[in-house]
C-alpha positions in Angstrom: 94.9 -2.8 177.3 95.5 0.8 176.1 92.8 3.3 175.4 90.9 3.4 172.1 92.9 4.4 169.0 92.4 4.9 165.3 94.5 3.7 162.4 93.9 4.8 158.8 95.6 3.8 155.6 93.6 3.6 152.4 96.4 2.3 150.1 95.8 -1.0 148.2 99.1 -2.8 148.6 100.5 -5.5 146.3 103.6 -7.1 147.6 106.0 -9.7 146.4 108.4 -10.7 143.6 106.8 -10.1 140.3 104.1 -7.9 141.7 104.7 -5.4 138.9 102.6 -7.6 136.7 99.6 -6.3 138.7 100.0 -2.9 137.1 97.6 -3.3 134.1 94.8 -4.4 136.3 95.3 -1.5 138.7 95.3 1.0 135.9 92.3 -0.6 134.2 91.0 1.3 131.1 92.4 4.7 132.3 95.1 6.7 130.6 98.3 7.0 132.6 101.6 9.0 132.8 104.8 7.4 134.1 106.9 9.6 136.4 110.3 8.2 137.1 114.1 8.8 137.3 116.4 9.0 134.3 118.2 5.7 135.0 114.9 3.7 134.8 115.2 3.4 131.1 118.7 1.9 131.2 117.7 -0.4 134.0 114.8 -1.8 131.8 112.1 -0.5 134.2 110.6 2.1 131.9 110.4 -0.6 129.1 108.6 -2.9 131.5 105.9 -0.3 132.3 105.6 0.6 128.6 105.1 -3.1 127.7 102.6 -3.7 130.5 100.4 -0.6 129.7 100.8 -0.3 125.9 98.6 2.4 124.5 97.2 3.3 127.9 100.5 5.0 128.7 100.2 8.5 127.4 103.7 9.6 128.2 106.8 9.3 130.3 108.4 12.0 132.5 111.8 10.7 133.4 113.8 13.7 134.4 113.2 13.5 138.2 116.2 14.5 140.2 117.0 13.7 143.8 115.3 15.8 146.4 112.8 17.7 144.2 113.4 21.4 144.2 111.0 24.3 143.5 113.1 25.7 140.7 113.3 22.3 138.9 109.6 21.4 139.4 108.0 24.6 138.3 108.4 24.1 134.5 107.7 20.3 134.8 104.5 21.1 136.7 103.1 23.5 134.1 104.1 21.2 131.2 102.5 18.2 132.9 99.1 19.8 133.3 99.1 21.2 129.8 100.1 18.0 128.2 98.5 15.4 130.4 95.5 17.2 131.9 93.1 14.6 130.5 95.0 11.6 131.9 93.5 10.1 135.0 96.5 8.2 136.6 100.1 8.9 137.5 102.3 5.8 137.9 105.3 6.8 140.1 108.3 4.5 139.7 111.5 5.1 141.7 112.8 6.1 145.0 111.4 8.7 147.3 112.1 11.6 145.0 110.1 10.1 142.1 107.2 9.3 144.4 107.4 12.8 146.0 107.5 14.4 142.5 104.4 12.5 141.4 102.5 13.7 144.5 103.5 17.3 143.8 102.3 17.0 140.2 99.0 15.3 141.0 97.1 18.3 142.5 96.4 21.6 141.0 94.3 24.7 141.4 92.5 26.6 138.6 95.8 27.4 136.9 98.9 25.5 135.8 101.3 27.5 138.0 103.4 25.7 140.5 103.7 28.9 142.4 100.1 28.5 143.5 101.0 25.3 145.3 104.3 26.7 146.7 102.6 29.8 148.0 100.1 27.7 149.9 102.8 25.6 151.4 104.9 28.7 152.4 101.8 30.3 154.0 101.1 27.1 155.9 97.7 26.7 154.5 96.2 23.6 152.7 95.9 23.9 148.9 92.3 23.3 147.8 92.8 21.5 144.6 90.2 21.8 141.9 92.0 19.2 139.7 93.6 15.9 140.8 95.0 12.7 139.5 95.0 9.2 141.0 98.4 7.8 142.0 99.9 4.3 141.8 103.3 4.1 143.5 106.0 1.6 142.7 109.1 2.0 144.9 112.5 0.8 143.6 114.2 1.3 147.0 113.5 -0.3 150.3 113.2 2.6 152.6 111.1 5.6 151.5 107.7 4.4 152.8 106.3 7.1 150.5 104.3 4.5 148.6 101.8 4.2 151.5 101.8 7.8 152.8 100.2 11.1 151.6 103.4 13.1 152.2 105.7 14.7 149.7 108.9 16.7 150.5 109.7 19.8 148.4 112.9 21.7 148.8 113.7 25.4 148.1 117.5 25.5 148.1 117.9 28.7 146.2 115.6 31.4 147.6 114.2 30.6 151.0 116.4 27.6 151.8 113.7 25.6 153.4 111.9 22.3 153.2 108.1 22.0 152.7 105.9 19.0 153.2 102.8 18.5 151.1 100.0 16.4 152.6 96.4 16.4 151.4 93.6 13.9 151.5 94.0 13.7 147.7 97.7 12.8 147.8 97.2 9.3 149.4 98.2 6.8 146.7 95.4 4.7 145.3 97.6 1.6 145.2 101.2 0.6 145.8 103.2 -2.2 144.1 106.1 -3.3 146.2 108.1 -5.7 144.0 111.4 -6.6 145.7 112.9 -7.5 142.3 112.9 -3.8 141.4 115.4 -3.1 144.3 118.0 -5.6 143.1 119.9 -3.1 141.0 120.4 -0.7 143.9 124.1 0.2 144.5 125.6 -0.3 147.9 125.3 3.3 149.1 121.7 3.6 148.2 120.8 0.2 149.7 122.4 1.4 153.0 120.7 4.8 152.9 117.3 3.4 152.1 117.5 0.8 154.9 118.5 3.3 157.5 115.7 5.6 156.3 113.2 2.8 157.0 114.8 2.1 160.4 114.4 5.7 161.3 110.7 5.7 160.2 110.1 2.7 162.4 111.8 4.0 165.5 110.4 7.5 165.0 106.9 6.0 165.0 107.6 4.6 168.4 108.8 7.6 170.3 105.9 9.6 168.9 103.0 11.3 170.5 100.7 9.9 167.7 101.7 6.3 168.2 99.0 3.7 168.7 98.9 -0.1 169.1 98.5 -0.8 165.4 101.4 1.5 164.4 103.5 0.0 167.2 103.0 -3.5 165.7 104.2 -2.3 162.3 107.1 -0.3 163.8 108.5 -3.0 166.1 108.5 -5.6 163.4 110.0 -3.2 160.9 112.8 -2.1 163.2 113.7 -5.6 164.3 113.7 -7.0 160.8 115.7 -4.1 159.3 118.3 -4.4 162.0 118.6 -8.1 161.4 118.6 -7.9 157.6 120.5 -4.8 156.6 124.0 -5.9 157.7 123.5 -9.2 155.9 122.2 -7.5 152.8 125.2 -5.1 152.7 127.4 -8.2 152.6 125.3 -9.9 149.9 123.6 -7.3 147.6 122.4 -9.9 145.1 120.5 -12.0 147.6 116.9 -11.9 146.4 115.5 -13.2 149.8 117.3 -10.5 151.7 116.0 -7.9 149.3 112.5 -9.1 149.8 112.9 -9.0 153.6 114.2 -5.4 153.4 111.4 -4.4 151.1 108.8 -5.8 153.5 110.4 -4.1 156.5 110.5 -0.8 154.7 106.8 -1.2 153.8 105.9 -2.0 157.4 107.8 1.1 158.6 105.9 3.1 156.0 102.6 1.8 157.3 103.7 2.8 160.9 104.6 6.4 160.2 101.7 6.8 157.7 99.7 7.4 160.9 102.2 8.8 163.3 104.4 11.0 161.0 108.1 11.2 161.8 109.7 13.0 164.8 112.9 14.6 166.1 115.5 12.7 164.1 113.8 13.6 160.8 113.3 17.2 162.0 117.1 17.4 162.5 117.8 15.7 159.2 116.3 18.5 157.0 119.0 21.0 158.0 121.7 18.4 157.6 120.6 17.7 154.1 119.9 21.3 153.1 123.0 22.9 154.7 125.5 20.1 154.8 124.4 18.0 151.8 124.0 14.8 153.8 122.0 12.1 152.0 118.6 11.7 153.7 119.0 8.2 154.9 122.2 9.1 156.8 120.9 12.5 157.9 117.8 10.9 159.6 119.6 8.0 161.1 122.9 9.1 162.6 121.1 10.9 165.5 118.9 7.9 166.3 121.0 6.8 169.4 121.1 10.3 170.8 117.4 10.8 170.2 116.7 7.4 171.8 118.6 8.5 174.9 116.3 11.6 175.1 113.2 9.4 174.6 113.9 6.7 177.2 112.3 7.4 180.5 109.8 9.9 179.1 106.9 7.5 179.0 106.7 4.0 180.4 104.4 2.8 177.6 106.9 4.0 174.9 109.8 2.4 176.8 108.0 -0.9 176.8 107.5 -0.7 173.0 111.2 0.2 172.4 112.2 -2.7 174.6 110.4 -5.1 172.2 112.8 -4.0 169.5 115.8 -4.7 171.7 114.8 -8.0 173.3 113.8 -6.3 176.5 117.1 -4.6 177.1 116.1 -1.0 177.1 119.0 0.2 179.2 121.6 -0.9 176.6 119.5 -0.1 173.5 121.2 3.2 172.6 124.6 1.5 172.8 123.4 -1.4 170.7 122.0 1.0 168.1 125.3 3.0 168.1 127.3 -0.2 167.5 124.9 -1.2 164.7 125.4 2.1 162.9 129.2 2.1 163.4 129.4 -1.4 162.0 127.7 -0.1 158.9 130.2 2.7 158.6 127.9 5.4 159.8 129.3 7.9 162.3 126.9 9.1 165.0 128.5 12.4 166.0 127.7 15.8 164.5 131.4 16.6 164.4 131.9 13.7 161.9 129.8 15.7 159.4 131.5 19.1 160.0 128.9 20.4 162.4 130.2 22.3 165.5 128.7 21.8 169.0 127.2 25.3 168.8 125.6 24.7 165.5 124.3 21.2 166.5 122.8 22.6 169.7 121.0 25.3 167.7 119.9 22.7 165.1 118.4 20.4 167.8 116.6 23.3 169.5 115.1 24.5 166.2 114.2 20.9 165.3 112.3 20.4 168.6 110.2 23.4 167.7 109.4 22.2 164.2 106.2 20.3 163.2 108.0 16.9 163.1 110.0 17.7 166.3 106.8 18.3 168.2 105.7 14.8 167.4 108.6 13.6 169.7 107.5 12.5 173.2 110.3 14.6 174.7 109.2 17.8 173.1 107.7 20.5 175.2 103.9 20.5 175.3 
């Protein structure tokens, strides 16, 4: 048996078809604000939340764009705290961008300036919030894992051209509602990208210096199930049972990396998204076979866990993963995305030195 370890996740999880009906009980008598994406109204999701919460819903913020950016969030943040400062709860409904936006909105200092939060992130110091909201997350994709983690990604595409990660004790969600029915409207491309994001979370939790036996249990199950389910789901997008299996695998992957954080593949992905416009789910998954080759042989205990994902065949695991991605139409070479060998080498070196890269078992001590 391995040495003692610690696993912590304080999120109250409600899973299953129809679980959205739990929302009124979770909000209770408190006043709430819904943070969601523009298409939620047309899909009927905003109306569902409005009907469930009635007068307890103080307002709706539904102009969340993909990959929240400093320039877009600054006015939203100030308006949120001025208009909804007395509300106790944010209900975040959507993909990772909606959930990230809600986490960025939920903490504030003594003023309503988003720059206060951004300056702390840029300086690498933790914001000490004097005002906070509670958060209930409702993912509409099967991949982000953000519903059970404290992390939120913020992009600065225009000035510093960098990615920030907010994570505070206060940004853990209070509760998560994972209702697979909410994922059934996802188009093909988003279904693929979400599933591959979840697969990356699972594998990155395994070749990770912060891994422990509990995170391993979640990660192995998530990786095996997503690799089994995703190709079938791509061939049958309306299959409710497959949607449910994918949602559960994504949730398990989220539980795994909620304790380990991500590693090298995610570290590489940020430049691929920022500089080459690659969607996050592709950006963090196309390097998985290459990263796996770097990981194998580094630590016998990690090899043993990876082998559980691939039926004991660790030697052929990178090839199997490459074939899996190719069958889904995902190229696994940097050149396929317009990245030269020189640029990719520099990108990998920089990623290894980044905070997520240092979680990788192959990173230098």
